[in-house]
Structures are given as structure tokens and as C-alpha cells.
C-alpha positions as CSV (number, residue, x, y, z in Angstrom):
1,M,0.0,0.0,0.0
2,N,1.2,3.5,-0.7
3,A,2.5,5.5,2.3
4,N,0.5,8.6,1.2
5,F,-3.2,8.1,0.4
6,F,-3.3,11.3,-1.6
7,E,-0.4,10.6,-3.9
8,A,-1.0,9.9,-7.6
9,A,-2.9,6.8,-8.4
10,P,-0.9,3.8,-9.7
11,D,-1.1,3.0,-13.4
12,P,-3.6,0.1,-13.8
13,A,-1.7,-1.4,-16.7
14,S,1.7,-1.5,-15.0
15,D,0.7,-2.2,-11.4
16,P,-2.8,-3.8,-11.4
17,A,-2.4,-5.1,-7.8
18,A,-1.7,-1.7,-6.3
19,F,-4.5,-0.2,-8.4
20,Q,-7.0,-2.8,-7.1
21,Q,-5.8,-2.3,-3.6
22,Q,-6.4,1.5,-3.9
23,Q,-9.9,0.8,-5.4
24,A,-10.7,-1.4,-2.4
25,M,-9.6,1.3,0.0
26,A,-11.7,3.9,-1.7
27,Q,-14.8,1.7,-1.6
28,A,-14.2,0.9,2.0
29,L,-14.0,4.6,2.9
30,L,-17.1,5.3,0.9
31,R,-19.0,2.6,2.8
32,R,-17.8,3.8,6.1
33,G,-18.9,7.3,5.2
34,G,-22.4,6.1,4.4
35,T,-22.8,4.2,7.7
36,Q,-25.6,5.6,9.9
37,Q,-24.5,6.9,13.3
38,Q,-26.1,5.3,16.4
39,G,-26.4,6.5,19.9
40,Q,-26.3,4.4,23.1
41,T,-28.6,4.0,26.0
42,V,-26.9,4.2,29.4
43,N,-28.9,3.7,32.6
44,G,-32.1,4.5,30.7
45,H,-30.7,7.7,29.2
46,Y,-30.1,8.1,25.5
47,I,-26.6,9.4,24.6
48,P,-26.5,10.6,21.0
49,P,-23.4,10.2,18.8
50,S,-20.8,13.0,19.1
51,E,-20.3,15.7,16.5
52,A,-16.8,14.3,16.1
53,S,-18.1,11.0,14.8
54,Y,-20.2,12.9,12.2
55,A,-17.1,14.8,11.2
56,G,-15.1,11.6,10.9
57,Q,-17.9,10.1,8.7
58,L,-17.8,13.1,6.4
59,V,-14.0,12.9,6.1
60,N,-14.2,9.2,5.2
61,A,-16.8,9.9,2.5
62,L,-14.8,12.8,1.1
63,A,-11.5,10.9,1.1
64,G,-13.1,7.8,-0.5
65,G,-14.7,9.9,-3.2
66,Y,-11.5,11.8,-3.9
67,K,-9.5,8.5,-4.3
68,R,-12.3,6.9,-6.4
69,D,-12.2,9.9,-8.8
70,Q,-8.4,9.9,-8.9
71,L,-8.4,6.1,-9.7
72,R,-11.1,6.6,-12.4
73,D,-9.0,9.3,-14.0
74,A,-5.9,7.1,-13.9
75,S,-7.8,4.3,-15.5
76,R,-9.1,6.5,-18.3
77,A,-5.6,7.8,-19.0
78,S,-4.2,4.3,-19.1
79,D,-7.0,3.3,-21.5
80,I,-6.2,6.2,-23.8
81,L,-2.5,5.5,-23.7
82,N,-3.1,1.8,-24.5
83,G,-5.3,2.5,-27.6
84,G,-8.7,2.9,-26.1
85,N,-10.7,6.2,-26.4
86,G,-11.4,6.7,-22.6
87,D,-15.0,7.5,-23.3
88,V,-17.5,6.9,-20.5
89,T,-21.2,6.6,-21.4
90,P,-23.8,8.5,-19.5
91,M,-25.1,5.2,-18.0
92,Q,-21.6,4.4,-16.7
93,K,-21.4,7.8,-15.1
94,M,-24.8,7.3,-13.5
95,G,-23.8,3.9,-12.2
96,T,-20.6,5.2,-10.7
97,W,-22.5,8.1,-9.0
98,L,-25.2,5.7,-7.6
99,G,-22.5,3.3,-6.5
100,G,-20.7,6.0,-4.6
101,L,-24.0,7.0,-2.9
102,F,-25.1,3.5,-1.9
103,G,-21.7,1.8,-1.5
104,G,-22.2,-0.4,-4.5
105,G,-19.4,-1.7,-6.7
106,A,-20.6,0.1,-9.9
107,S,-17.7,1.9,-11.4
């Protein structure tokens, strides 16, 4: 795994294992960002989740989305360099967007 999460995405053609690992990390962060916060009941009193937990959830979602977009761009660039056209259909864009919202694997 790369030491710095925000460094450039690996080339999918030259290092597919690192690319897949980064994709898995981005998906995990997006899933964690979409998890509903839950409070606790202590001695009959409800204790709501702290504001810090909501901030952490937001950071996870933002970091996962950033990495997902970075990996998608690297994949398109690799496709273009390897003879493809890098085009993405509107349905693929919608699937990626919905996958990011609901934690699905559409990308």
C-alpha cells in the first residue's frame, strides 16, 4: 500500500495489484462514510453520537470519493494510452455516481 493516500494513483496497466488495492480502500472509505451513526442508552438515558463522529464520517466519505475519482482518471488515462478512447457513457457515469452514494461496486 502506498504510504501517502493522496499521492498519484498507480497505473492500472503497469501495477494492477496496487490499483485494485487502492480501489478497495476507496470503496471501504465510501462505505464507512455512508454508515448511519447510532447513539447508546446508558442507565435508561439516550446518549447521541458525538459531533466528532459525524465529522469523521464526512472525512471518510470525502477521502473515498477523492480517491475513487483519482483512480477513475488514472484508469481512463491508461485506457487512452493503451489504444482505447477513454469514453464513458452517461449510463456508466450514473452507475458510478449511484455506486458512490449507496456503497455499490458500480464503477
